[in-house]
Residue, then its C-alpha position, 0 to 999 in steps of 0.5 A: m500500499a502506498l503511503g500519502p494523504r487520503l480521505d476516509l468516509r465512515q459512519s458512526q453513532s453516538l449519543v449526542m445531547t445538546p446544552q439545553l436536554q443536560q440542563a432539563i436533566k439537571l433540574l430532574a435531581l434539583s430540591n426545591l431551594e436550588i430550584e428557587a435559586f436557579v429561577g431567580e438567575s433566570l429572571d435576572g438573565n432574561p427580560l422576558l421572563d416574569t413570574g405570575v399568573a398570565e394574562a389574558p390579551a387585548p383584543v389587539e393583540s389576539i393571537e390572530s392578529m399577532p405577527d407570526e412570531a408573535r402568535r408562535t411566542a403565545l402558543e408556546t407559552s400557552g397550556v398543553d391543551q392548547l397546543i393539541g387545540e392547534g395541531r401541534g401535541g408533539d411539540d409537548r415532549p416528555l425530557d426523559i431519554d434513554a440514558r444507558a451512557l450516563d451515570t445511574e445514582r444507585d440507592t445506598g442500605d441502611g446507616a448503623a445508628e450512631s450511639a447518643f452518649s460517649g460514654g456511660d451507655a448503661l445508664w442514659g441508654a444504649g442507642g442513639g436516634s431512634l426511629s419514632g413511631e410506628d412508621g420509622p424515620g418521619i422528618d420532623e419540620r422544626p427549625g434549629a437554634d436560634e444560638t449556636l453554644t459559641e455564640h452563648l459561652t461568649a456572652q458570658v465571658g466578660a461577666v466572669a474574666l478577671d482581666m483582658r489577657m485571661a477573657a483572651i484565653m477564655h475565647y479561645l478556650i471556647g472556639q476548641l470546644d466540640e459540638a458537645g461542650y467538651l473540650p478534646a485537647r489537652v490543656s498542657e497542648l493548649a498551653a504550649d499553642l498559647a505559649l503561657d504558662e499551663r497553670e494559667v490555661e488551667a485558670a481560664l478553663t476553670l472559669v469557663q466550667t463555670l458557665d452556662p450550661t453547667g458541665v461545659g469545658a469538662r475533659s471527660l465524661g465523669e468531670c460533665i456530671a461532676l460539674q453539674a452535682r456540684e453546682a445541684d450541692r449534690y456532690d458528696p463523698a458517695m456521689a463521688r465514688l459513683i462518678d468516679n466509677l461509671d464504667l462499673l455501672a455500665r457493666g451493670e455491677i450494683p452490689r459492687l458499686k453499692r460497697m464502695c459508696g458504702v450506701d443501702d438500696e434505698d440511697f444508692a437508688d435515689m442517687l441513681a435518680e439523681l444521674r439520670g437527671y444530668d445532661p451527658k452533653p450540655g452543648l448539644r442544647f445548642g444548635g451550629e446552622p439553623s437546620l430549615p423546614v422540609t418542604p415536600d414537593v408531594l401531598v398525599t392525602p386520602a381521596p374523597a369518595v366519589e358519589a356521583e358517576g363520571a366525577p374525576s377519580p385520583e391518581p392514582s385511583s387507589g384511594w389516595t389524591v396524589a399532587i404537587n405541593p403548590a408552594t413548590l410549583p415555580r410560576l413563570i410566563v413570558n411577557r408577551g407585552y414587553y417582548v412585542e415592545l422590544r421587537g419593535t426597537c431591534g431594528d439590526k440583525a444581531s439586536r432580533a438575534w439576541l431577544s429572538e435566544k431569550l425568547a427560545d430560553a424562556n419558552w424552554l425553561i417554561k417546559a422545563l418546568d412544567q415537565r419536570q413537575r409531571t415527572i415528579l407526580k408521575v414517578a410519587s403517583e407509583l411510590v403510592k400504588q406500589q406501596q399501597g400497604f405503608f400508606q394504610r397500614g403502616v411501616a410494617h407492609l413496606k414493600p421491596l422496592t426497586l427503581r427499575a421496577v418504577a422505571e418500568a412500571i412508567g416508561m422511563h430509565e432508571s437514571t431518571v428515577s433516581r433523579v427525580t426521587s433525590n432531594k424530594y419529599l412526600q407529605c402523607p397523613r403517616g409524616t414527611f418522607e423522602l421518596k428515596y426511603f420507599f425504595t427498600s432492600g428484601v430480606g430473602a428477596s428474589a434476585d429482581g427485588e420481587g417477594g421477600a420482606s423490606a427491610e424496614a419492615v423487619k426493623a420495625a418488626i424487631r423495635q416490636l417485639i423488643d419493646a414488648e419484651d419482659p426484663k426479666a426475660i430479655l430476648s436473645d437473637d436467637t429467641l428473635v429470629d424464632l419469634l420472627k419467623d412466625k411472623g413469617f420472616q425468614l431471616a438469620r440470625r447475623t440478619v437480625a443481629k445487623y437491623r438491631e445494631a442499625i436501629g440502635l438496640g443493644s444486644s441482649v446482655q447490654r438491654r438487661r443490664q440497663k432494664a437492671i439499672a431502671g428496676k434500681 
């Protein structure tokens, strides 16, 4: 073959996405706050976009009498029904694509609950944040604290500091406290950082420990409890020995503690009651960044009884009405009057091209937001249909569900469903839940996700059994396996232990110690 330049013609296939389509796909995954920010930026950058409800056109500006471009604008900004009436229903194309080449988000598994306290778990409970109520992780719509711990302590420094030097050291120590109010660093290390004498830093720490709330600035759980006991004038020798041996209390060695403290059963019970009244993490009364209340995207309510024939049925027609929350609907219109005014002043080609570009961007954004709401409603309706047992009878009847099952049911790609359910919330009579909550793994399910029981349903059953157990007959994991089998759950012992730990419940030994202490 001769060497030399030549031209070759090749044919290939590739997935090409326009910038607008890429942006439309990104809009699906945005939360309410992100959508609000995006709409605000679009309003600032496009003079043809406006908020509010579209006004009826004046008689002189009727659709029939408009110029061709203005008439096309009016049709594209009107409802879908009007597009269909004009024979242009095909323009309302969905934004879903077969995105097999795109990344597909996967739902993660269940995370283990974090322990609520750093020490003395047998005294205050071994579990961390537990699921409230039968339905599990409902989302509380409550605002965060108005004042942080640092702000609260800093405001008190001036009342106790002896001079400006001591106040500066106290401010530094307050900045080193963790969110629970503890000082994790050693005083010697802090003194070396400040190039000060260790006794001076220790004196400043003593002043910090006098601030409200009592217990801040402690270096251990025992010191935190001791500070509160001194404040309550209950730090006698017996209480001091009890606080110094919290590890024995956690292990349930009650007889040994009573001998060490030199008290009888009645006095020891009073000491335990006093101990339970102290706060092991006083700093948690104050928040860091205030948390915003959750605004649900979808509202699910029981459908009213349909009496008259021909009345519109709820969507889906399964006893529940699924609707988009009106508070999350961006109300955007194209200001046609301003467009006509600008079009009359555009004399050069560049100005007309700029105006046409802004008009196309405005039309696309309105259509993309409308399609986003339709897609969310479609996915949420299918979730309600698939999880009828949860909405009617609670979390114990939550079924295993995968993204693929929902995607196949509504005729969309799995990645689209994943984006739609990210950062979206559903409000129903049982509480407010993230849409991802309804996609749960199955225990003993087949490879396609059908059959078996939901992991959330298993957790609810385990919690119900443990809450009802007799303090004198604590249920072991093997016993839980047998009891769950009677309820229809075929589980291995290690699976039961994993779910028990995930919801913050201790082992049978830990629960026996806790209830023994509570009985005392």
